[in-house]
N, C-alpha and C positions, 0 to 999 in steps of 0.2 A: 438396181444399183449396188455396187460392191460396198460392204460394210466391214468395219473392224469389230471382231467378235471375241469375247473371252469365254472359254469353256472350262469350267471347274470340273474336277474328276475326269481329266482328259484321257486317262488310261483305263477308265471304267468301261463297262460294256456299252452303256448308252452314250457316254461321252465320246468315245473313240469313233463310233458310227456317226454321231452328230458332226464331228470334225471332218470326217470323210465327205459327208454330204455338203457341208458349208464350203469346203474347198472346191467341190464340183461346181458350185454356184458362183465361183469367182471371188469369194470373200477372203479378207485377211483374217487369219485365226491365231489367237494366242491360247495355247492349251496349258493349263496348270494342274499339277498333281504333286503328291509328296515325292521327295527325292528318290526313295527306295523303289517306288513303282516306275518312275521315269527311267531309272537306270537298270531295271530288271530285264535281263536278256530274254527270258521267257515271255514277259509282257510285250516286249518290243516285237518279237516274232509273231505273237498272237495278233497284235494290231496290224502287222503286215499281212497276215493270213486273211483278215477280214477286208483287206483292200485299202487300208490307210497308208498313204505315202508319207512316211516319217520325215523324209528330207524335202518335202514339198517347199518350193521357194516362198509360198505365202503362209507357211506355218512356222510359228515360233513356240518353243516350250520354255516355260519358266517355272521352276520348282517353288512350291509354296504349301504351307500347312494352314488350313483355315482355323485350326484350334489355337494358332499362335498369332496374336495381334501384330507382333513385330514382323513376322513373316508375310502377313497380308499387306502391311504397309510397304514393305520392300517390293512386293509384287507390283503394286500400283505405281510405285516410283519409277518402275522400268517401262511403264506403258504411257506413251505420249498421246495416243488418240484411242478412244474407245466409244463404240456406239451401243452395242448390246452385250449383256451378260447372260449366258446360259448356265444356270446353276444346277448341274447334275450331281455334284459331289455329295456323297452320303455314305454312311456306314449302313450297308444293306445286308443285314444278318439277322436270322431268326434265332441265333443262339447267343448273341451279344447281350451283355447286361445293360439294364436301362440307364445306368450312370454313364456308360460309354456311348450309348446311343444319343443321350442328351448332350454329352460333351461335344460330339462331332456334329450331329444333325441339327441341334438347336443352338448351342452356344457358338459353334463354328459358323453357322449361318448369320448369327448376330454380328460376329466379328467381320464377316465379309460385307454385310450391308452397311455397317457403321463406317467402313473405310471406302465405300464406293465414291467415285467421282460424281459430282453433282449434275453433270451434264449428259449422263447416259440417257439414251432414248427409251430403253426397255430392259427389264429384268425378268427373264423367263425362268420359272422355277419348276423343277421336277418334284412332284409330290407322289402320292399313290392313291389308288382307289380304295386302299385299305382304311383310309380315314372315314369312309362312308359306313363302316361297321359290318357286322355279321348279319346276313339276311334273315328275315323271319322264315322259319321252317314250314309252318303249317297255317292253314286258315285262309281267309279271303285276301290277305295281304302278302301271302307267300308268292314267290316267283314274279314279283313286280320289279322291273328293272330300276336300278338307281339312276337318277339324273342329276344335273347340276342344281336342281331345286331340292334334292334330298338334303338332309342335315349334313353340314360340313363346317369346318372352321370359318368359312366365309360368311355363312348366314346364321351362325349360332352366337349367343352372347360370349363375351371374352371369358366369362367365368366357367363356361361349359367345358368339360374335359372329355366329352364323348357325344355321339349323336343320341337323340331321343329314340326310345323303343328298339334300338339296336345297341350293340356294344363292340368296341374295338378288340380284335382277336388277339393281337400280340404286341409286344413292347416296341417293336420296330414301328408299327403304325401309330402307337402312342406318341413316339418321338416326332413322327411326321405331322401329326395333329398339332402338337405344340409348335413345331416349326412353321406351319401354315398360320397359326394364330398370330405369331410374331409378325409375319410378313404382311398379313391383312391389316394389322394395326399400323405398320409402317406406311402402307398404301393410304389408309384413311387419314392419318395424322401428319405424315411427313412427305406425302406425295411421291412415294416410291413408285416408279412406273412399272407396276407389277402385272404379270400374266402368269397364271398357274395352270400347269397341265398335270392331270392325274392318270398315269398309265394303269391299265389292267396288267396282269402278269405278262412280263416281256419275254419274248423268245426270239431266237434267230441264231445265225452263225456266230460262234465264239462264246456262247453262254453255256455254262455248266450249272447255273442256278435255276430255280423255278422249273419251268417246262423243259429246259435243257437237261436238268437233273433227272426229270422223269424219262426222257428219251434214253439217257445213259442207264438208268435203273432197269428199264424194260429190256434194253439190249443185253445187259449183263445177267439177266435172270433174277435180279434182286426183287423185282415186282412181278412174280409169276402168275398172280391171280388177283381178281377184284370181286367185290360183291356184285351180284346181279342188280341190286338196288341202286347202283351207280347210274342206272338209266334215268333215275328221277332227280338227278342233280345237274344243274347247268354249269358249264365251264366257260370262262371268258379269257381272252388273250389279246395281245397286240404284238405285231412283228416290229422289231427294233428299227427297221428301215422306215416304216410308217410313222413311228414315234418321232424319229429324227426329222423327217420331212414335214410333219405337221408343225413341229416347233419352228422350223424355218419358215413355213408358210404363214404363221401368225406373227412373224417378226415385223409388225407394223403397229404404229401408235393406236390405231382404231381398236386394237384388241386389249389395250391396257384396262385393267380392272375386271377382266373376265377370267373365268375358270373353265376348264374343259376336261371331261373324262374321255381319255383316248383309248379306244377299244375297237376291235374289228366288228364285222357285222354278223358273225356266226352265232347261232343259237344251237349249241351242241352239248350233249350230255357228257359227263365224265366217262361214261361207259363207251360211247362212240369215240370220244377223243383218245382214250387209252388204247382201244382196240385198233384204231387207225395207226397209231404210232407202232404198235406191235406188227401190224401188216407191213408198214414201211421198213421196219428193221428186220423182218423175217423171223419174228419170234411168235410163240404161241402163248396167248393169255387166257387163263381159265376163268370162267364165271363160277362164283360160289353162290348158289341159290339160298335165299332166306337169311343171309348173313347181314345184320344191320351195319350201316356204314360207321356207326359210332364204335362198334367193336373193332373195326379196322383201324379207326383213329386211335383207340386205346392201345392197340397192338403196336402201331408205329411209334407212339409216344414212349411205350415201354422199351422198344428196341433202341430208340434214340437215347434213352436214359442209360442203357447198357453201353452203347457205343461211346458216350461221353465219359461215363464214370470209369470205364476200363480203358479209355484212351485208344479206342480201336479205329477212330475215324480216319487216321492217317493211312489205313490200309484200303480205304475206299476212295481213292483218288477221284476228284471231280464230282463225287456224289454228295449232294447237299440236301436232298429231300428228306432224309431221315433225321429230322430235328424236331424237338418237342413243339416249338411254336409254329413251325411249318405244318406239322401234323394236325394242328387245330383247324386248318382249312378243310380237312377231309369231312365229307358229309354235308357240306354247305353248298347251296345252289346259288352261285354268284352270277348275276345278270346285270350288266351295266350298259346303259344306252349310249350310243355314239351319235345320236341325232344332232346335238349341238355342234359337234365337229363338222358334220356334213352340211349344216346350214351355212358354214363359212365358205363353201365351195370346194373344200379339200376333197381330193380323190385318193382313197386308200389303194395301195398297190396290192395288198393282201387282205381284201375284205373277207375272204374265206380262209379260215385258219388251215384248212387242209392243203391249200396251195402253198402257204407259208411253211408248213411242216415238211412238205416234199422237198423244198429247196434247202431247208435247214438240215434235214437228215442227209441230203446229198453232200452238203458241206461237211458234216460230221464224218461221213464216210471218206470223202476225198482228203480229209486232214487226219485220218487214222484215229479219230476219236471213237469210232465204232467199227 
């Protein structure tokens, strides 16, 4: 049955794909984002390139800024009927300051929730697997996949600022932890019809961040070599199409109060992952024997420091992987279980990351990104 859906962060990577898929399913969609993004011609062309029909008869865009209470109030005054809210809007940056991350991700979410109509059936929120913390490197508990039973804002005391025995890697994930804490409190105390999804690193057509940035870096020769020891570190991912369609799939009241780690079924090392991208892009990636991954991490962090302090980042269009907080992920073996998502009956389109990468690289090539 058709529903009326509000998607925050409408011109973000996840938000625009979600809108595209909601429209395919016959839903009425209201997309909201800040004015500068909705009116940016480059953003408009990019959304069209990923298949979003900007002028679809069932799609309405309303500008709003979640950090501004008056703006949020004005947004809801223009909506006469609303069933589901998909909250994808977020400052997703590994170089942003914690005060800005909290202002947008935490305080902005509070503004949105406090202004919600009382009769919505569901609030589906985009979090991150980053709230689960940094995996243990060695010993009997190393390379054990994170599950929904792992420490998270849902099952930890309100006073907790991180998981036990692991730690949160960067300030972006800190803000997402605090964001989740607020939402679970609203669920318990004020009956917010909450469902939370925690994506693994997202990739797909139209993304230059995360794995998309890695594809661009390998293609441009900025990542010409990797330590051989990358064979011992697990990489995890989720294709943006699967993330969007899982969110739509759980758009039912029976999923309220649940959290889901959304990740494909691949168990693949960073070594194989990076070499596969090099193979798809026609580049040669050199293995460096005996080089510890931590040395590579320090090198990338030092390079990021140089780029930021000398303001050279503008010369590396679309390359975002060279950032201090992003580099902290290097050398960690991230394995996240998708078993709970599978128990819902959901079927991933790209259960194997290699299939998703093939289509993603093809899109990059067809759109002259590589």
